[in-house]
C-alpha positions as CSV (number, residue, x, y, z in Angstrom):
1,M,-6.0,5.3,-9.4
2,M,-3.7,3.1,-11.4
3,N,0.0,3.4,-10.7
4,C,2.2,5.1,-13.3
5,R,3.3,2.6,-16.0
6,L,4.4,3.2,-19.6
7,F,3.3,1.3,-22.7
8,S,3.1,1.3,-26.5
9,T,-0.3,2.5,-27.6
10,T,0.1,0.7,-30.9
11,R,-0.9,-2.5,-29.1
12,L,-4.3,-1.2,-28.4
13,L,-5.1,1.5,-31.0
14,G,-5.2,1.7,-34.7
15,L,-2.4,3.1,-36.9
16,S,-4.0,6.5,-37.0
17,V,-3.5,7.0,-33.3
18,A,-0.1,5.5,-33.4
19,A,0.9,8.2,-36.0
20,A,-0.7,10.9,-34.0
21,I,1.2,10.1,-30.8
22,A,4.5,9.0,-32.4
23,L,6.1,12.2,-31.4
24,A,4.8,12.1,-27.9
25,A,7.1,9.5,-26.6
26,C,6.7,8.4,-23.0
27,G,9.7,9.2,-20.7
28,R,11.2,11.6,-18.2
29,A,11.2,15.3,-18.9
30,P,14.7,16.7,-19.8
31,S,16.7,17.5,-16.7
32,D,17.7,20.9,-18.2
33,S,14.2,22.1,-18.9
34,A,13.9,25.8,-18.2
35,P,11.4,27.4,-15.8
36,P,8.1,28.2,-17.5
37,G,8.1,31.4,-19.5
38,D,4.5,31.2,-20.6
39,G,2.9,32.6,-17.4
40,S,2.2,29.1,-16.0
41,E,2.9,28.5,-12.3
42,C,6.1,26.9,-11.1
43,I,5.4,23.5,-9.6
44,M,8.7,21.9,-8.4
45,N,9.4,18.3,-9.3
46,E,9.7,15.9,-6.4
47,Q,13.5,16.3,-6.4
48,G,13.1,20.0,-5.9
49,T,15.5,20.8,-8.7
50,E,13.3,22.4,-11.4
51,C,9.8,23.5,-12.4
52,L,7.6,20.9,-14.0
53,P,6.6,21.7,-17.6
54,V,3.0,22.3,-16.7
55,A,0.5,23.8,-19.2
56,P,-0.6,27.4,-18.9
57,E,-3.8,28.1,-17.0
58,S,-5.5,29.2,-20.3
59,E,-5.5,25.5,-21.4
60,R,-7.0,24.1,-18.3
61,V,-10.7,23.1,-18.1
62,D,-10.8,22.3,-14.4
63,L,-10.5,25.8,-12.9
64,A,-14.3,26.6,-12.4
65,A,-15.7,25.6,-9.0
66,P,-18.0,22.6,-9.6
67,A,-21.5,22.1,-8.1
68,F,-22.7,18.7,-7.0
69,S,-26.4,18.2,-6.7
70,D,-26.5,14.4,-7.6
71,P,-22.8,13.4,-7.2
72,T,-23.2,9.6,-7.1
73,N,-25.1,9.5,-10.4
74,V,-21.9,9.2,-12.5
75,T,-23.0,8.9,-16.1
76,N,-19.9,10.1,-17.9
77,P,-19.1,7.3,-20.4
78,L,-15.4,7.7,-20.1
79,H,-15.5,7.4,-16.3
80,P,-18.6,5.2,-15.7
81,T,-17.9,4.7,-12.0
82,A,-21.5,4.2,-11.0
83,T,-22.4,1.7,-13.6
84,T,-19.2,-0.4,-13.9
85,K,-19.4,-2.8,-11.0
86,S,-16.3,-4.9,-11.5
87,I,-13.2,-4.5,-13.7
88,L,-10.3,-6.9,-14.2
89,M,-7.1,-5.6,-15.6
90,L,-4.2,-7.9,-16.6
91,G,-0.7,-7.4,-17.9
92,S,3.0,-7.6,-17.0
93,V,5.0,-5.1,-14.9
94,D,8.7,-5.4,-14.1
95,G,8.7,-8.8,-15.8
96,L,6.0,-10.2,-13.5
97,P,2.4,-11.0,-14.0
98,F,0.3,-8.0,-12.9
99,R,-3.4,-8.2,-12.0
100,T,-5.8,-5.5,-10.8
101,E,-9.3,-5.9,-9.5
102,V,-11.4,-2.7,-9.4
103,T,-14.8,-3.0,-7.6
104,L,-17.5,-0.5,-6.9
105,L,-18.3,-0.9,-3.2
106,P,-21.8,-0.5,-1.8
107,E,-21.0,2.3,0.6
108,T,-20.4,6.0,-0.1
109,K,-18.2,8.6,1.6
110,T,-19.2,12.2,2.4
111,I,-16.4,14.6,1.8
112,E,-16.6,18.3,2.7
113,W,-14.9,20.5,0.1
114,N,-15.5,24.0,-1.2
115,G,-18.3,24.6,1.2
116,Q,-20.2,21.5,0.0
117,Q,-21.0,18.1,1.6
118,I,-20.4,15.8,-1.3
119,E,-21.5,12.2,-1.3
120,A,-18.8,10.2,-3.2
121,L,-18.8,6.7,-4.7
122,V,-16.1,4.4,-3.2
123,S,-14.1,2.3,-5.6
124,Q,-11.7,-0.4,-4.4
125,Y,-8.5,-0.8,-6.4
126,A,-6.5,-4.0,-5.6
127,A,-3.3,-4.7,-7.4
128,F,-1.3,-8.0,-7.3
129,S,2.2,-8.6,-8.6
130,D,3.0,-12.3,-9.4
131,G,0.0,-13.3,-7.4
132,R,0.9,-11.3,-4.3
133,I,-0.9,-8.3,-2.9
134,L,0.9,-5.1,-3.8
135,E,-1.4,-2.1,-3.3
136,V,-5.0,-1.4,-2.3
137,A,-6.6,2.0,-2.7
138,L,-10.1,3.3,-1.9
139,D,-10.8,6.0,-4.4
140,W,-13.6,8.5,-4.0
141,Y,-15.4,9.9,-7.1
142,A,-18.3,12.3,-7.7
143,Q,-19.9,13.7,-10.8
144,A,-20.5,17.5,-11.0
145,D,-23.7,18.9,-12.5
146,D,-22.0,19.7,-15.8
147,G,-21.1,16.0,-16.3
148,S,-17.4,16.1,-15.4
149,V,-16.1,13.5,-12.9
150,W,-14.1,14.6,-9.9
151,Y,-11.6,12.7,-7.8
152,L,-12.0,13.6,-4.2
153,G,-9.1,11.6,-2.7
154,E,-8.0,8.1,-1.8
155,D,-6.8,5.9,1.0
156,V,-3.7,4.1,-0.1
157,F,-2.2,0.9,1.4
158,N,1.1,-0.2,-0.1
159,Y,2.2,-3.7,0.8
160,Q,5.5,-5.4,1.2
161,D,5.9,-9.0,2.3
162,G,2.2,-9.2,3.0
163,V,2.0,-6.2,5.4
164,V,1.3,-2.5,4.9
165,A,4.6,-0.8,4.3
166,D,3.3,2.7,4.0
167,T,0.3,4.8,2.9
168,H,2.1,7.1,0.5
169,G,-0.3,8.7,-1.9
170,T,-3.2,9.1,0.6
171,W,-5.1,12.4,0.3
172,I,-8.6,13.8,0.8
173,A,-10.2,16.9,-0.8
174,G,-10.6,19.8,1.5
175,N,-7.9,18.7,3.9
176,D,-4.9,18.0,1.8
177,A,-5.8,19.4,-1.6
178,P,-8.7,20.6,-3.7
179,G,-10.9,18.2,-5.5
180,A,-9.5,17.3,-8.9
181,M,-11.2,16.7,-12.2
182,I,-10.5,13.2,-13.5
183,M,-12.6,13.4,-16.6
184,P,-14.2,16.4,-18.4
185,A,-17.8,16.1,-19.4
186,N,-16.8,16.2,-23.1
187,P,-13.0,16.1,-23.5
188,Q,-11.6,17.9,-26.5
189,L,-8.2,17.8,-28.1
190,G,-5.8,19.9,-26.0
191,D,-7.9,20.0,-22.8
192,V,-5.7,20.1,-19.7
193,Y,-6.8,19.1,-16.2
194,R,-5.3,17.7,-13.0
195,P,-6.6,14.4,-11.6
196,E,-4.4,15.0,-8.5
197,N,-3.3,18.4,-7.4
198,A,-1.4,18.4,-4.2
199,P,2.2,19.2,-5.2
200,G,4.6,17.6,-2.8
201,V,2.1,14.8,-2.0
202,V,0.4,13.8,-5.2
203,F,0.3,15.5,-8.6
204,E,-0.8,14.6,-12.1
205,E,-1.6,16.9,-15.0
206,V,-3.3,15.4,-18.1
207,T,-3.4,16.7,-21.6
208,V,-5.8,15.2,-24.1
209,K,-3.8,14.2,-27.1
210,S,-6.4,12.5,-29.3
211,V,-10.2,11.9,-29.3
212,G,-12.7,9.8,-31.2
213,E,-10.3,6.8,-31.4
214,T,-11.0,3.1,-31.5
215,A,-9.5,0.7,-29.0
216,E,-9.4,-3.1,-29.1
217,G,-11.6,-4.2,-26.2
218,P,-12.4,-7.6,-24.6
219,R,-15.2,-8.2,-27.1
220,G,-13.9,-6.3,-30.1
221,P,-13.4,-2.7,-31.2
222,V,-14.6,0.1,-28.8
223,S,-15.2,3.5,-30.5
224,G,-15.1,6.9,-28.8
225,A,-11.8,6.4,-26.9
226,I,-9.4,9.2,-26.0
227,V,-5.6,9.2,-25.5
228,V,-4.1,11.4,-22.9
229,R,-0.6,12.2,-21.7
230,E,-0.1,12.4,-18.0
231,L,2.6,14.4,-16.3
232,H,3.8,13.2,-12.9
233,M,5.5,14.9,-10.0
234,D,8.8,13.3,-10.8
235,G,8.8,14.8,-14.3
236,S,8.0,11.6,-16.1
237,T,5.0,11.2,-18.4
238,E,2.9,8.3,-19.6
239,E,0.1,7.9,-22.0
240,K,-3.3,6.3,-21.2
241,I,-6.4,5.3,-23.0
242,F,-9.9,5.9,-21.7
243,A,-12.7,4.2,-23.4
244,P,-16.6,4.4,-23.1
245,G,-18.0,1.8,-20.8
246,Y,-14.6,1.1,-19.2
247,G,-13.0,4.4,-18.1
248,E,-9.3,3.9,-17.7
249,F,-8.6,1.3,-20.3
250,S,-4.8,0.9,-20.5
251,T,-1.5,2.2,-19.4
252,G,2.1,0.9,-19.4
253,G,5.2,0.8,-21.6
254,A,8.8,-0.3,-21.9
255,G,7.6,-3.9,-21.9
256,D,5.0,-3.2,-19.2
257,L,1.3,-3.2,-19.8
258,E,-1.9,-2.9,-17.7
259,A,-5.1,-3.2,-19.7
260,V,-8.7,-4.0,-19.2
261,A,-9.3,-7.7,-19.7
262,L,-13.0,-7.7,-18.7
263,A,-15.5,-5.2,-17.3
264,V,-19.1,-5.8,-16.2
265,P,-21.7,-5.0,-17.1
266,T,-20.0,-3.8,-20.3
267,D,-18.8,-7.2,-21.2
268,A,-21.5,-9.3,-19.6
269,L,-23.3,-11.9,-21.7
270,A,-26.9,-13.0,-21.5
271,G,-28.0,-16.5,-20.9
272,P,-26.9,-19.3,-18.5
273,M,-23.3,-19.8,-17.7
274,P,-21.8,-22.4,-20.1
275,A,-21.2,-25.9,-18.5
276,E,-17.5,-25.7,-19.6
277,L,-16.8,-22.9,-17.2
278,E,-18.2,-24.9,-14.3
279,I,-16.0,-27.8,-15.4
280,L,-13.0,-25.5,-15.3
281,S,-13.7,-24.6,-11.6
282,S,-14.8,-28.0,-10.4
283,G,-11.9,-29.7,-12.2
284,A,-9.4,-27.3,-10.7
285,R,-10.8,-28.1,-7.3
286,L,-10.3,-31.8,-8.0
287,V,-6.8,-31.3,-9.1
288,F,-6.0,-29.3,-6.0
289,A,-7.3,-32.1,-3.8
290,A,-5.5,-34.8,-5.8
291,A,-2.2,-32.9,-5.4
292,H,-2.7,-32.9,-1.6
293,S,-3.3,-36.7,-1.6
294,E,-0.8,-37.3,-4.4
295,D,-3.4,-39.2,-6.4
296,W,-1.9,-38.7,-9.8
297,E,-4.4,-40.8,-11.6
298,A,-7.2,-38.6,-10.3
299,A,-5.2,-35.5,-11.1
300,A,-4.6,-36.6,-14.7
301,A,-8.3,-37.4,-15.2
302,A,-9.4,-34.0,-13.9
303,L,-6.8,-32.3,-16.0
304,S,-8.2,-34.1,-19.1
305,D,-11.7,-32.9,-18.3
306,I,-10.4,-29.3,-17.8
307,S,-8.4,-29.3,-21.1
308,A,-11.4,-30.6,-23.1
309,A,-13.7,-28.0,-21.5
310,W,-11.3,-25.2,-22.3
311,E,-10.9,-26.3,-25.9
312,A,-14.6,-26.3,-26.3
313,Y,-15.2,-22.9,-24.6
314,R,-12.3,-21.1,-26.3
315,A,-13.8,-21.9,-29.7
316,N,-16.1,-19.0,-28.9
317,Q,-15.0,-15.4,-28.5
318,V,-12.9,-15.2,-25.3
319,P,-11.4,-12.0,-24.0
320,P,-7.9,-12.3,-25.3
321,M,-6.0,-11.3,-22.2
322,I,-7.8,-13.9,-20.1
323,E,-7.3,-16.5,-22.8
324,E,-3.5,-15.9,-22.7
325,V,-3.4,-16.2,-18.9
326,M,-5.5,-19.4,-18.9
327,N,-3.3,-20.9,-21.7
328,D,-0.2,-20.3,-19.6
329,A,-1.8,-21.7,-16.4
330,L,-2.9,-24.9,-18.2
331,K,0.6,-25.3,-19.7
332,V,2.1,-25.1,-16.2
333,L,-0.5,-27.4,-14.8
334,T,0.0,-30.0,-17.5
335,E,3.8,-30.0,-16.9
336,A,3.4,-30.2,-13.1
337,V,1.0,-33.2,-13.3
338,R,3.3,-34.9,-15.7
339,S,6.2,-34.4,-13.2
340,E,4.0,-35.3,-10.2
341,D,5.1,-32.2,-8.2
342,P,2.4,-31.6,-5.6
343,T,3.2,-28.0,-4.8
344,E,3.4,-27.0,-8.5
345,V,0.2,-28.8,-9.3
346,A,-1.7,-27.2,-6.5
347,Q,-0.5,-23.7,-7.4
348,A,-1.3,-24.1,-11.1
349,A,-4.7,-25.5,-10.2
350,I,-5.4,-22.2,-8.3
351,W,-4.3,-20.2,-11.3
352,V,-6.6,-22.2,-13.6
353,A,-9.5,-21.7,-11.1
354,Q,-8.8,-18.0,-11.0
355,S,-9.0,-17.5,-14.7
356,G,-12.1,-19.7,-14.8
357,L,-13.8,-17.4,-12.3
358,D,-12.7,-14.3,-14.3
359,L,-14.6,-15.8,-17.3
360,Q,-17.6,-16.6,-15.2
361,L,-17.8,-12.9,-14.3
362,R,-19.5,-12.4,-17.7
363,Y,-22.4,-14.5,-16.6
364,R,-22.6,-14.2,-12.8
365,L,-23.0,-11.3,-10.3
366,P,-19.8,-9.7,-9.2
367,V,-20.5,-10.5,-5.5
368,E,-20.8,-14.2,-6.4
369,I,-17.5,-14.1,-8.1
370,D,-15.8,-12.3,-5.3
371,L,-17.2,-14.8,-2.8
372,A,-15.6,-17.6,-4.9
373,R,-12.4,-15.6,-5.2
374,F,-12.4,-15.3,-1.4
375,E,-12.7,-19.1,-1.1
376,L,-9.9,-19.5,-3.6
377,W,-7.7,-17.5,-1.2
378,T,-8.2,-20.1,1.5
379,R,-6.7,-22.6,-0.9
380,Q,-3.7,-20.3,-1.5
381,L,-3.4,-19.9,2.2
382,A,-3.2,-23.7,2.8
383,L,-0.5,-23.9,0.1
384,D,1.5,-21.0,1.7
385,V,1.2,-22.5,5.2
386,A,2.6,-25.8,3.9
387,A,5.5,-23.9,2.5
388,K,6.0,-22.1,5.8
389,D,6.0,-18.8,4.0
390,T,4.8,-16.3,6.7
391,A,5.0,-13.3,4.4
392,A,2.8,-15.0,1.9
393,V,0.3,-16.1,4.6
394,A,0.1,-12.5,5.8
395,G,-0.6,-11.3,2.2
396,D,-3.3,-14.0,1.7
397,V,-5.1,-12.8,4.8
398,A,-4.9,-9.2,3.7
399,A,-6.3,-10.1,0.3
400,M,-9.2,-12.0,2.0
401,E,-9.9,-9.0,4.2
402,W,-10.2,-6.7,1.2
403,T,-12.2,-9.2,-0.9
404,R,-14.6,-9.6,2.0
405,D,-15.6,-6.0,1.7
406,R,-16.9,-6.6,-1.8
407,F,-19.5,-9.3,-0.9
408,A,-20.2,-9.0,2.8
409,Q,-23.2,-6.8,2.4
410,S,-24.9,-9.7,0.5
411,L,-24.5,-12.1,3.4
412,A,-27.1,-12.7,6.2
413,G,-26.0,-11.0,9.4
414,A,-25.1,-14.2,11.3
415,E,-23.1,-15.5,8.3
416,R,-21.3,-12.2,8.0
417,D,-20.4,-12.3,11.7
418,Q,-19.0,-15.8,11.3
419,V,-16.9,-14.9,8.3
420,D,-15.6,-11.9,10.2
421,A,-14.8,-14.0,13.3
422,L,-12.8,-16.5,11.3
423,L,-11.1,-13.7,9.5
424,G,-10.2,-12.2,12.9
425,E,-8.6,-15.5,13.9
426,L,-6.6,-15.6,10.7
427,R,-5.5,-12.0,11.2
428,I,-4.2,-12.8,14.7
429,A,-2.5,-15.9,13.5
430,A,-0.8,-14.1,10.6
431,D,0.4,-11.2,12.9
432,D,1.8,-13.8,15.4
433,E,3.3,-15.8,12.5
434,D,1.5,-18.8,14.0
435,L,1.2,-21.1,10.9
436,Q,-0.6,-23.9,12.7
437,A,-3.3,-21.5,14.0
438,A,-3.6,-20.0,10.5
439,A,-4.0,-23.4,9.0
440,E,-6.7,-24.4,11.4
441,A,-8.6,-21.2,11.0
442,G,-8.2,-21.4,7.2
443,V,-9.7,-24.9,7.2
444,R,-12.7,-23.8,9.3
445,L,-13.2,-20.8,7.1
446,G,-13.1,-23.0,3.9
447,E,-15.6,-25.4,5.4
448,F,-17.9,-22.6,6.4
449,L,-17.8,-21.1,2.9
450,A,-18.8,-24.4,1.3
451,G,-22.3,-24.0,2.7
452,L,-22.6,-20.3,2.3
453,S,-25.1,-18.5,0.0
454,L,-25.7,-14.9,-0.8
455,E,-29.0,-13.1,-0.2
456,G,-31.0,-11.7,-3.0
């Protein structure tokens, strides 16, 4: 699940919602709040100093034991896990660019809970802060027979300096906690449910604050959204939007924001991919190569082609959050080429290529985009090796390992084995902080990817 962030809903919802939630300001619960006197249970905050202001059981809609006869057929429009294959979220957190890639993986996980063997979908959540890996979680979801969606746990990997610092937040239904409703079948105003319910480990209680709202999506207004307030174990609260076809749509605040920039198939477009998007990718590749050889004439020519292609493409409707990121990347690239700074040019070319791939997601299969993103990480690796940044190299390898899981099933067996062998070499080099070995393995991997194709 998305990490706790606070935001102003007025950026994404109409004035009617803003008025409705104006009195529900995000923030920490008062430190002098009294123990509950309404018959609700006392769940201590993580400081162990007071009871959390949880709702009485009479308001909860997640107390009945759910039955699961077809759990991977998740059709709930506000949590469409089975149909939404790839989601990109963008924003800013703690003053740094924030990026999240959420991908439905091909495998499932069987979880034993409440006397049932439940086959759950596996969703990979990968978060990056300022381009560096921050967190990866494998989330397990299943739909009950009444149409509600249940969260059955997650494997969490929190990164620091490119390596796993801890796995705080990991839990599994049946072992650590009960399964937890993450979306009712038909949420109503005032409904209360707990997407995580293991006090002392993880805890969230959600109250539906508004229904039937309209959110501004990547392609225009999205009706049928809901606004919820989420109470956390530390006593803080945040508000989130869930929207049909997207699920969790936005969260954040106090200058921070994470919001859906693009989701497929919801935002997919029919027809062939526009030539301008291919020019963005090929041009960025040419600029990257020109920076390495310091051929500034070639870099300027490729930049001119990129700029012209972008001006032509953006004349059509472009998801606004991706447009903003691309504009910023092109501005940095233009200034870097003008100053003939090889490192800055190469880095900005990677950012342009990344946004170009994000836009291509509207026309191409997610596995194709993830393979291209994987190749882009080899270019980032080369840049970080040149900078002798061992922490960044370790993070690059970790990002590649997780991205691999999104497309590997579409490779032929021999090709998958070769990718895994080269990734294994990169992992050993990163662990040993052997930059030369990492550079050599990265070059071989990049060359191998150049001739790679996906099956089916």
